[in-house]
C-alpha atoms as one frame of an Amber mdcrd trajectory, in Angstrom:
protein
   3.522  22.296 -21.864   0.080  20.691 -21.899  -0.581  18.468 -24.900  -3.278
  19.585 -27.359  -6.882  18.419 -26.946  -7.889  15.016 -28.235  -8.742  15.097
 -31.949 -12.247  14.051 -32.897 -13.170  11.402 -33.597 -10.809   9.230 -31.559
 -11.681   5.565 -31.092  -9.906   2.914 -29.068  -9.688  -0.817 -28.558  -8.777
  -1.632 -25.029  -9.504  -3.327 -21.734  -9.836  -2.631 -18.021  -8.124  -4.639
 -15.290  -9.230  -4.188 -11.690  -6.732  -5.282  -9.031  -7.363  -6.241  -5.419
  -4.297  -7.110  -3.369  -4.444  -8.951  -0.052  -1.929 -10.084   2.541  -2.749
 -13.741   3.252   0.184 -14.747   5.452   3.746 -14.138   6.553   5.159 -15.874
   3.459   4.105 -18.135   0.591   6.251 -21.069  -0.561   5.697 -20.542  -4.283
   7.036 -23.924  -5.398   4.680 -25.658  -2.969   1.804 -23.451  -4.123   2.597
 -24.351  -7.729   2.297 -28.051  -6.869  -1.019 -27.492  -5.125  -2.443 -25.442
  -7.998  -0.921 -27.393 -10.869   0.538 -24.125 -12.165   4.100 -23.527 -13.261
   4.055 -20.013 -14.748   6.388 -17.567 -13.012   5.820 -14.014 -14.234   8.616
 -11.565 -14.998   9.072  -8.621 -17.397   9.773  -9.690 -20.988  11.481  -6.654
 -22.569  15.188  -6.835 -23.255  15.675  -3.796 -21.033  14.046  -5.731 -18.185
  17.445  -7.312 -17.602  18.127  -4.153 -15.596  15.426  -5.238 -13.142  16.329
  -7.996 -10.686  13.472 -10.070  -9.261  14.645 -12.627  -6.717  11.536 -14.780
  -6.658   9.087 -13.982  -9.491   5.410 -14.253  -8.574   3.407 -17.334  -9.487
   0.488 -16.881 -11.875  -2.726 -18.775 -11.106  -5.861 -18.980 -13.196  -8.906
 -18.602 -10.943 -12.204 -18.395 -12.840 -14.292 -16.525 -15.421 -17.370 -14.471
 -14.563 -20.033 -12.635 -16.529 -20.363  -8.888 -15.955 -23.274  -6.834 -17.178
 -21.894  -3.495 -18.326 -24.537  -1.216 -19.777 -26.621  -3.362 -22.107 -23.861
  -5.921 -22.700 -22.911  -9.102 -20.872 -19.126  -9.428 -21.006 -16.853 -12.280
 -19.975 -14.262 -11.287 -17.372 -11.198 -13.374 -16.550 -10.161 -13.587 -12.892
  -6.549 -14.580 -12.219  -3.992 -14.145  -9.441  -0.325 -13.467  -8.854   1.146
 -14.908  -5.657   4.154 -13.133  -4.143   6.557 -14.933  -1.827   6.249 -12.203
   0.816   2.630 -13.183   1.482   0.614 -11.105  -0.994  -2.124 -12.431  -3.269
  -2.955 -10.057  -6.123  -6.302 -10.796  -7.763  -7.012  -9.361 -11.206 -10.313
  -9.081 -13.022  -9.759  -8.238 -16.694 -12.538  -7.191 -19.071 -12.060  -6.456
 -22.770 -14.005  -3.399 -23.908 -16.206  -3.463 -27.022 -14.179  -2.544 -30.087
 -13.866   0.970 -31.501 -15.332   2.898 -28.570 -14.912   6.645 -28.691 -12.919
   8.130 -25.836 -15.917   9.225 -23.761 -17.525   5.798 -24.130 -14.281   4.061
 -23.133 -14.018   6.284 -20.042 -17.628   5.443 -19.138 -16.911   1.740 -19.679
 -13.865   1.864 -17.391 -15.865   3.612 -14.664 -18.686   1.070 -14.949 -16.304
  -1.868 -14.575 -14.333  -0.293 -11.725 -17.499   0.497  -9.753 -19.409  -2.679
 -10.618 -21.570  -3.796  -7.697 -20.618  -7.469  -8.017 -16.848  -6.996  -7.729
 -16.574  -7.243  -3.910 -18.369 -10.612  -3.923 -16.341 -11.872  -6.895 -13.029
 -10.967  -5.273 -14.031 -12.281  -1.841 -15.097 -15.647  -3.254 -11.954 -15.942
  -5.394  -9.711 -15.039  -2.434 -11.309 -17.550  -0.074 -11.151 -20.369  -2.628
  -7.554 -19.670  -3.627  -6.339 -19.270  -0.033  -7.953 -22.596   0.890  -6.280
 -24.368  -2.042  -2.773 -23.159  -1.188  -3.148 -23.204   2.613  -0.325 -25.747
   3.143   2.048 -23.387   1.285   1.266 -20.349   3.463   3.346 -19.633   6.554
   1.264 -18.121   9.403  -1.832 -18.013   7.206  -4.163 -15.103   8.006  -6.030
 -12.754   5.674  -5.293  -9.213   6.848  -8.203  -6.744   6.967  -6.239  -4.208
   4.916  -6.261  -4.516   1.112  -5.055  -2.461  -1.822  -7.128  -1.505  -4.887
  -5.849  -0.372  -8.275  -7.234  -0.124 -11.810  -5.327  -0.132 -15.084  -7.002
   1.026 -18.294  -5.131  -0.404 -21.268  -5.432   0.868 -24.828  -4.217  -1.554
 -27.489  -5.151   0.544 -30.522  -5.832   4.225 -31.162  -7.793   5.179 -34.271
  -8.185   8.873 -35.124  -8.901  11.137 -38.036  -6.741  13.993 -39.227  -2.991
  14.336 -39.059  -0.935  11.727 -37.262   0.566  12.180 -33.842   2.171  10.244
 -31.006   0.056   8.658 -28.275   1.201  11.374 -25.877   0.102  14.104 -28.304
  -3.249  12.476 -29.004  -4.063  11.972 -25.336  -3.578  15.204 -23.454  -4.148
  15.840 -19.766  -7.822  16.659 -20.196  -8.606  13.403 -21.973  -6.604  11.308
 -19.525  -8.226  13.079 -16.551 -11.642  12.155 -17.939 -10.591   8.502 -17.889
  -8.538   8.269 -14.686 -10.081  10.978 -12.510 -13.603  11.010 -13.893 -14.029
  14.779 -13.496 -11.541  16.316 -15.920 -14.054  18.958 -17.026 -14.250  20.355
 -13.481 -10.505  20.542 -12.856  -8.184  23.357 -13.759  -5.113  22.658 -15.866
  -2.937  23.138 -12.785  -4.984  20.652 -10.755  -4.782  18.076 -13.531  -1.017
  18.509 -13.706  -0.737  18.038  -9.919  -2.910  14.919  -9.910  -1.194  13.369
 -12.955   2.437  14.464 -12.719   3.898  11.327 -14.279   3.632  10.712 -18.042
   6.019   8.337 -19.808   6.577   7.304 -23.413   9.189   4.935 -24.790   8.014
   4.835 -28.393   5.727   7.237 -30.219   2.832   4.787 -29.998   2.957   4.052
 -26.267   2.113   6.062 -23.163   1.866   5.492 -19.416   0.126   7.902 -17.032
   0.027   7.208 -13.288  -2.284   8.317 -10.496  -2.758   7.095  -6.928  -5.690
   4.777  -7.741  -5.358   4.047 -11.450  -3.178   4.185 -14.532  -3.495   4.468
 -18.293  -1.269   2.182 -20.350  -1.249   2.642 -24.122   0.650  -0.310 -25.605
   0.011  -1.627 -29.137   2.177  -4.708 -28.580  -0.377  -7.140 -27.162   2.184
  -9.434 -25.518   3.911  -6.589 -23.685   2.481  -6.405 -20.152   5.627  -5.171
 -18.452   4.256  -1.815 -17.282   1.235  -3.508 -15.698   3.602  -5.978 -14.017
   5.759  -3.214 -12.553   2.730  -1.302 -11.269   1.288  -4.433  -9.678   4.607
  -5.138  -7.963   4.723  -1.594  -6.577   1.157  -1.992  -5.264   2.083  -5.275
  -3.563   5.005  -3.572  -1.828   2.768  -0.665  -0.837   0.252  -3.060   0.729
   2.930  -4.653   2.895   4.281  -1.305   4.072   0.801  -0.015   4.898  -0.078
  -3.228   6.717   3.023  -3.239   8.916   2.651   0.474   9.591  -0.893  -0.226
  10.774   0.260  -3.120  12.935   2.885  -0.957  14.587   0.228   1.687  15.282
  -1.710  -0.979  17.173   1.366  -2.476  18.855   2.727   0.695  20.434  -0.221
   1.541  22.745  -0.515  -2.141  23.710   3.203  -2.175  24.473   2.926   0.809
  26.816  -0.002  -0.831  28.628   1.921  -4.090  29.085   4.986  -2.237  30.356
   2.924  -0.354  32.959   1.185  -3.557  34.008   4.562  -5.269  34.433   5.855
  -2.397  36.543   2.762  -2.453  38.743   2.890  -6.209  39.258   4.124  -7.217
  42.728   6.360 -10.151  42.023   9.205 -11.750  44.006  11.047 -12.055  40.690
  11.444  -8.342  40.039  14.274  -8.882  37.614  12.186 -11.216  35.438   8.929
  -9.287  35.271   9.759  -7.857  31.821  11.044 -11.148  30.400   7.949 -12.096
  28.370   7.517  -8.524  27.154  11.160  -8.255  26.097  10.942 -11.550  24.226
   7.798 -10.412  22.377   9.409  -7.082  21.554  12.519  -8.714  20.142  10.441
 -11.123  18.038   8.201  -8.364  16.702  11.093  -6.113  15.687  12.902  -9.006
  14.003   9.780 -10.140  12.105   8.873  -6.702  10.806  12.445  -5.781   9.899
  12.935  -9.047   8.010   9.623  -8.776   6.163  10.066  -5.144   5.121  13.574
  -5.822   3.860  12.337  -8.892   1.961   9.576  -6.838   0.358  11.889  -3.995
  -0.634  14.546  -6.356  -1.990  12.030  -8.419  -3.987  12.546  -6.106  -6.971
  15.688  -4.089  -7.578  16.487  -1.691 -10.401  20.095  -1.649 -11.627  19.837
   0.856 -14.493  17.850   3.951 -15.499  15.636   2.380 -18.157  12.010   3.057
 -19.085  10.511   0.417 -16.764  12.786   1.615 -13.977  11.472   5.159 -14.356
   7.872   3.929 -14.307   8.609   1.883 -11.181  10.322   4.797  -9.419   7.418
   7.092 -10.309   4.918   4.563  -8.964   6.804   4.418  -5.670   6.706   8.213
  -5.587   2.967   8.381  -6.340   2.221   5.731  -3.695   4.428   7.617  -1.179
   6.222   4.407  -0.290   9.200   6.320   1.109   6.882   8.049   3.592   5.377
   4.703   4.637   8.859   3.223   5.075   9.997   6.238   7.102   6.990   5.819
   9.378   7.802   2.146   9.902  11.461   2.943  10.624  10.439   5.578  13.161
   8.090   3.185  14.981  10.651   0.384  14.916  13.110   2.809  16.490  10.581
   3.429  19.279  10.277  -0.340  19.818  14.062  -0.707  19.963  14.367   2.204
  22.413  11.608   0.724  24.555  13.382  -2.633  24.529  16.629  -0.985  25.620
  14.841   0.951  28.375  12.992  -2.078  29.752  16.089  -4.237  29.509  18.066
  -1.603  31.446  15.288  -1.469  34.031  15.400  -5.258  34.346  19.181  -5.167
  34.721  18.849  -2.506  37.425  16.295  -4.629  39.264  18.629  -7.623  39.007
  21.526  -5.549  40.409  19.309  -4.357  43.271  18.388  -7.955  44.094  22.058
  -8.882  44.191  22.807  -5.949  46.485  19.956  -6.937  48.799  21.208 -10.520
  48.823  24.737  -9.380  49.672  23.484  -7.124  52.495  21.275  -9.935  53.802
  24.213 -12.358  53.866  26.348  -9.806  55.732  23.597  -9.243  58.304  23.116
 -12.986  58.750  26.858 -13.473  59.211  26.960 -10.687  61.819  23.987 -12.093
  63.671  25.482 -15.575  63.634  28.790 -14.136  64.890  27.065 -12.288  67.740
  25.118 -15.376  68.747  28.263 -17.497  68.773  30.095 -14.854  70.866  27.312
 -14.738  73.433  27.764 -18.441  74.030
């Protein structure tokens, strides 16, 4: 059942955090990066229930800079920070605190203005380049991938409303949340809103989490509790890696077919070894991608059905991570089948060479025998 409309007036205190996630290398040695940055803060969920979430190598937090953003007629200070993940992802965050006691429409307009701010691309690009340069010795196979991931989290720390009390979920129905997260709630039917925002979670009466593909609403009155944001950021980092390796495989497969045809067409006295370089590259590529994807997926594991676990599972569902992983598995299977086929072809060529050598030796022996007999 759809929650009732938002009571009027409804005012909020909150903030907006814009995320940009980048792959900057094959792996990051976080202890080495900590030495280079002079940072020691490893970030992990803080709730007691977070013990049901296993994180092998918690990301390293790094303070980057502060910038001024002009939003409407106000100049606001925005904090730029980063989380570094050991599987090669740098997650930049730009957090802006909204003016106090905004009504819901004004808060939605504020969030949209921050998310679409014209200076953000330059701010993130400069922060990424500076941070990557500082931790370069800690990055294995350093390279900034062209693919990035964007996400925005609107956080409400306090809800103030008139009239009878109600939980955060009751106060913020689908229409209100759509106005904030989708920006066009008035033009969407109730069914469309339900399809675009299928995941709503509450642990206490005063908290609420609503997920969409590009953004999320987190209502959390406990200012030190950032666990939901942490889980969503982790899911986005995993999504980035899956998308990136899926894209790389899309590029690798046509190139692989071209190299295989070129190897077949090459006239070489070493027929059995013409696929050697290609087979070596194939084996290395499959091993690298398999290892990285497994490292990404095993970076965070859920061992119990708790609130954060449900939020995490829903985020994976919204981001369609299972579909991305299935695509990667399918393309890796093609690489493995191609390897097996080319290896079999190389073995056949090697067997043919041996047969030719044996026949040649027999012919030579016969010729030598005939020549000896004639004398």
